[in-house]
C-alpha positions as CSV (number, residue, x, y, z in Angstrom):
1,M,-2.1,7.6,5.1
2,L,-2.7,4.9,2.9
3,S,-6.2,3.5,2.7
4,T,-5.8,-0.3,3.5
5,L,-9.1,-0.8,1.5
6,K,-8.0,0.6,-1.3
7,A,-4.5,-1.2,-0.9
8,I,-5.8,-4.7,-0.9
9,G,-7.9,-4.0,-3.8
10,D,-5.1,-2.8,-5.9
11,L,-2.8,-5.8,-4.9
12,I,-5.3,-8.2,-6.1
13,G,-5.3,-6.5,-9.3
14,L,-1.5,-6.7,-9.3
15,L,-1.8,-10.4,-9.0
16,S,-2.5,-10.6,-12.7
17,H,0.5,-8.2,-13.7
18,S,3.0,-9.4,-16.4
19,D,6.1,-9.1,-14.1
20,P,6.6,-12.0,-11.6
21,D,8.1,-9.8,-9.3
22,V,5.2,-7.4,-9.1
23,R,2.9,-10.5,-8.5
24,C,5.3,-11.6,-5.9
25,F,5.7,-8.6,-3.9
26,S,1.7,-8.0,-4.0
27,A,1.3,-11.6,-2.8
28,A,3.7,-11.0,0.1
29,A,1.8,-7.7,0.8
30,L,-1.3,-9.3,1.0
31,A,-0.4,-12.2,3.0
32,R,0.9,-9.3,5.5
33,L,-2.1,-7.4,5.4
34,T,-4.6,-10.1,5.5
35,Q,-2.9,-13.2,6.8
36,Q,-4.4,-15.0,3.8
37,S,-2.4,-16.9,1.1
38,Q,-5.3,-18.7,-0.9
39,G,-3.2,-21.9,-1.4
40,M,-0.2,-20.4,-3.1
41,S,3.2,-19.5,-1.7
42,V,4.7,-16.1,-2.9
43,K,7.4,-17.6,-5.0
44,D,4.2,-19.9,-6.7
45,W,3.0,-16.4,-8.1
46,R,6.0,-17.0,-10.9
47,A,4.1,-19.8,-12.2
48,A,2.4,-19.8,-15.3
49,P,-1.1,-18.2,-16.1
50,A,-3.2,-21.4,-16.0
51,K,-1.7,-22.2,-12.6
52,R,-2.3,-18.7,-11.1
53,Q,-5.7,-18.2,-12.4
54,P,-7.6,-20.4,-9.7
55,A,-5.8,-18.3,-6.9
56,V,-6.5,-14.8,-8.5
57,L,-10.4,-15.9,-8.6
58,A,-10.5,-17.0,-5.0
59,W,-8.3,-13.6,-4.2
60,Q,-11.3,-11.8,-6.1
61,N,-14.0,-13.7,-4.2
62,W,-12.6,-13.7,-0.9
63,W,-12.2,-9.9,-1.2
64,S,-15.8,-9.6,-2.3
65,Q,-16.7,-11.5,0.8
66,N,-14.6,-9.7,3.5
67,K,-14.0,-6.2,2.1
68,S,-16.5,-4.8,5.0
69,R,-13.8,-6.2,7.5
70,Y,-11.1,-3.9,6.6
71,P,-11.3,-0.1,7.3
72,I,-11.0,2.5,4.9
73,R,-8.0,4.8,6.4
74,F,-7.4,7.8,4.6
75,D,-6.2,11.3,6.0
76,S,-5.3,13.9,3.3
77,S,-4.8,16.7,5.5
78,P,-1.0,17.0,6.8
79,S,-0.5,16.5,10.5
80,P,0.8,19.6,12.3
81,A,4.2,17.6,12.7
82,T,4.4,17.4,9.0
83,T,3.9,21.2,8.1
84,P,7.1,23.0,7.3
85,E,7.4,25.4,10.0
86,R,6.4,22.9,12.7
87,A,8.6,20.5,11.3
88,A,11.9,22.0,11.0
89,P,14.2,22.3,14.0
90,P,14.4,26.1,15.5
91,T,17.7,26.5,14.2
92,L,16.6,25.8,10.6
93,K,13.7,28.2,11.2
94,A,16.1,30.8,12.2
95,R,18.1,30.2,9.1
96,R,15.4,30.4,6.7
97,N,14.5,33.7,8.5
98,D,17.9,35.0,8.3
99,N,17.7,34.7,4.2
100,L,14.5,37.1,4.5
101,P,14.8,41.0,2.9
102,S,14.4,43.1,6.0
103,G,12.0,46.0,5.9
């Protein structure tokens, strides 16, 4: 599972990306995760750097003040349902075992 804390910080960093689509998608994701816009609509992130810079600074300031409100959720261990033997339906397990050499 992705860490919300890391995702928000990374998305804020992407608001300065050279690709306007990356900036817009990042702004949309931030709005969804935080319910914040820092005064700019998603389409406004296509504007020139001078127009975007105050909002980038506002996001950075907001994040430094609100980071503790967002949990770190990262689970690097696979759940039992995602391990190959447990995730495969019984018929696939049988087929997999049929291909094994006997003896």
